[in-house]
SEROLO-112315 format. One record per residue (C-alpha): z, x, y. Coordinates in steps of 0.5 Angstrom, whole numbers, padded with zeros to 4 digits, always signed. Example, Ala and Ser with C-alpha at 12.3 -4.5 7.8 and 13.67 -1.06 7.14 Angstrom:
BEGIN
+0016+0025-0009/+0014+0027-0002/
This chain:
BEGIN
-0005+0010-0025/-0012+0009-0026/-0018+0013-0022/-0024+0009-0021/-0031+0012-0020/-0035+0008-0015/-0041+0012-0015/-0039+0015-0008/-0032+0016-0008/-0026+0016-0014/-0021+0011-0012/-0014+0011-0014/-0013+0003-0017/-0007+0000-0019/-0007-0007-0023/-0002-0012-0025/-0002-0019-0028/+0003-0024-0030/+0005-0021-0037/+0007-0025-0043/+0000-0026-0045/-0001-0031-0039/-0008-0032-0036/-0008-0030-0029/-0010-0036-0025/-0013-0032-0019/-0015-0025-0017/-0012-0023-0011/-0014-0016-0008/-0009-0012-0003/-0012-0007+0002/-0007-0003+0006/-0008+0000+0013/-0010+0007+0016/-0007+0014+0016/+0000+0013+0014/-0001+0007+0009/-0003+0007+0002/-0002+0002-0004/+0005+0003-0004/+0006-0002+0002/+0004-0007-0003/+0007-0004-0010/+0014-0004-0007/+0013-0011-0003/+0009-0017-0005/+0005-0015-0011/+0010-0016-0016/+0012-0023-0014/+0004-0024-0014/+0004-0022-0021/+0010-0026-0023/+0007-0032-0020/+0001-0032-0025/-0004-0028-0021/-0008-0022-0022/-0007-0017-0017/-0011-0011-0015/-0009-0006-0010/-0012+0001-0009/-0012+0007-0004/-0017+0007+0001/-0022+0013+0001/-0018+0019+0004/-0011+0016+0003/-0006+0016-0002/-0009+0019-0009/-0016+0017-0008/-0021+0022-0006/-0022+0025+0001/-0029+0026+0003/-0030+0029+0009/-0034+0024+0012/-0036+0016+0011/-0030+0012+0014/-0033+0007+0018/-0031-0001+0016/-0038-0001+0013/-0036+0005+0008/-0030+0002+0006/-0033-0005+0005/-0038-0001+0001/-0032+0002-0003/-0029-0005-0004/-0035-0008-0007/-0037-0003-0012/-0029-0002-0014/-0030-0010-0016/-0036-0009-0019/-0033-0003-0023/-0027-0007-0025/-0032-0013-0027/-0028-0018-0022/-0034-0022-0021/-0031-0029-0019/-0029-0031-0012/-0022-0027-0010/-0017-0028-0005/-0017-0022+0000/-0010-0020+0003/-0011-0014+0009/-0005-0011+0013/-0007-0008+0019/-0014-0004+0018/-0014-0007+0011/-0015-0014+0014/-0021-0011+0018/-0024-0009+0012/-0022-0015+0008/-0025-0019+0013/-0032-0015+0013/-0032-0016+0006/-0032-0024+0007/-0037-0023+0012/-0042-0019+0008/-0040-0023+0001/-0038-0030+0003/-0039-0033-0004/-0034-0028-0007/-0029-0029-0002/-0024-0035-0004/-0019-0034+0002/-0017-0028+0007/-0010-0026+0010/-0010-0022+0016/-0003-0019+0016/-0003-0016+0023/-0010-0015+0023/-0017-0018+0026/-0024-0017+0025/-0028-0012+0027/-0030-0013+0034/-0033-0009+0040/-0026-0010+0043/-0023-0008+0037/-0027-0002+0037/-0025+0000+0044/-0018+0000+0042/-0018+0004+0035/-0022+0009+0039/-0016+0010+0044/-0011+0010+0038/-0014+0015+0034/-0016+0019+0040/-0008+0019+0041/-0007+0021+0034/-0012+0027+0035/-0009+0029+0041/-0002+0028+0040/-0001+0029+0032/-0007+0034+0030/-0007+0039+0036/+0000+0039+0037/+0002+0038+0030/+0008+0043+0029/+0012+0040+0035/+0010+0033+0033/+0012+0033+0026/+0019+0037+0028/+0020+0031+0033/+0019+0026+0028/+0023+0029+0023/+0029+0030+0028/+0028+0023+0031/+0026+0019+0025/+0027+0021+0018/+0024+0026+0013/+0019+0021+0010/+0016+0019+0016/+0015+0026+0018/+0012+0027+0011/+0007+0021+0012/+0005+0024+0019/+0003+0030+0016/-0001+0027+0011/-0004+0023+0017/-0005+0029+0021/-0009+0033+0015/-0013+0026+0014/-0015+0026+0022/-0016+0034+0022/-0021+0034+0016/-0025+0028+0016/-0029+0024+0021/-0025+0018+0020/-0023+0019+0028/-0030+0019+0030/-0033+0014+0025/-0028+0008+0025/-0029+0007+0033/-0037+0008+0032/-0037+0002+0026/-0042-0004+0026/-0038-0010+0029/-0039-0017+0028/-0041-0022+0033/-0037-0029+0034/-0042-0032+0031/-0042-0028+0025/-0034-0028+0025/-0035-0036+0025/-0040-0036+0019/-0034-0034+0015/-0032-0041+0012/-0027-0039+0007/-0020-0041+0009/-0017-0035+0013/-0009-0034+0014/-0007-0030+0020/+0000-0027+0020/+0003-0024+0026/+0010-0021+0028/+0012-0025+0035/+0014-0018+0038/+0007-0015+0036/+0001-0015+0041/-0003-0018+0036/+0000-0024+0036/-0004-0025+0042/-0010-0026+0038/-0008-0033+0035/-0011-0038+0040/-0018-0034+0039/-0018-0034+0032/-0016-0041+0031/-0022-0043+0036/-0027-0038+0033/-0026-0039+0025/-0028-0046+0022/-0022-0046+0017/-0016-0042+0020/-0008-0042+0020/-0004-0038+0023/+0004-0036+0023/+0008-0032+0028/+0014-0029+0025/+0020-0028+0030/+0023-0022+0031/+0018-0017+0028/+0013-0013+0030/+0007-0009+0027/+0011-0008+0020/+0012-0015+0019/+0009-0014+0011/+0015-0009+0010/+0020-0012+0014/+0019-0019+0012/+0016-0019+0005/+0019-0025+0002/+0016-0029+0008/+0009-0026+0008/+0009-0027+0001/+0011-0034+0001/+0005-0036+0006/+0000-0032+0002/+0002-0035-0005/+0002-0042-0001/-0005-0041+0001/-0008-0038-0006/-0005-0044-0009/-0008-0049-0004/-0014-0046-0004/-0015-0046-0012/-0012-0053-0012/-0018-0055-0008/-0023-0051-0012/-0020-0055-0018/-0021-0062-0015/-0028-0060-0013/-0030-0058-0020/-0027-0065-0023/
């Protein structure tokens, strides 16, 4: 475990590489989702396979999540993009990176690519989307329900989750309630600065969208393919929002294919 001080917040970071003295062929940065998520969702799914495939893998807990510091405020998308930018600077990762974001993590990853296009080799959105006005409204509704159903009725909600799900889910829900109760996250995220279609279309690096066929986010596929200049999408049958965990091999395989293709294209341009 490593703690990295970005100057604004201390972030818990894990970094794994190819091992055996091999030089990494590229760097992939993994960004997780909101509230109940952490870097563990990558550590126990795709990260080991990425490292074994020769990649330098950087994963970290977003501010307020996992083992990272929990400031009382500062949870907009731009705040999280600031954290990511500062983290890569602290880690001396200066070259273009392959960004992989699950759920809200994809929104952060795309925000980084929009801000620093020269440092984004590719973006993978797993059950995710860029920050748009429609996204802000949707997140406002989701976080509003978290506050009303989980925070204001925490004992009853946690008891129900423990009885109908399992203890680990109840533990994660308890942590989510604390995060929503003790920080401005619930207000900050819906109030985030959003991107216009023109700003989204300005992201020229390859973008891969991975969605569960039974998820409502699969409806984004036509729009993404229309607005982004270099976009490919994959809809995975039989899965909803938890496709990263439930279909890790499929997800990881598509990401690795994108990374290899992008790196090969870059090498060909150099020649």
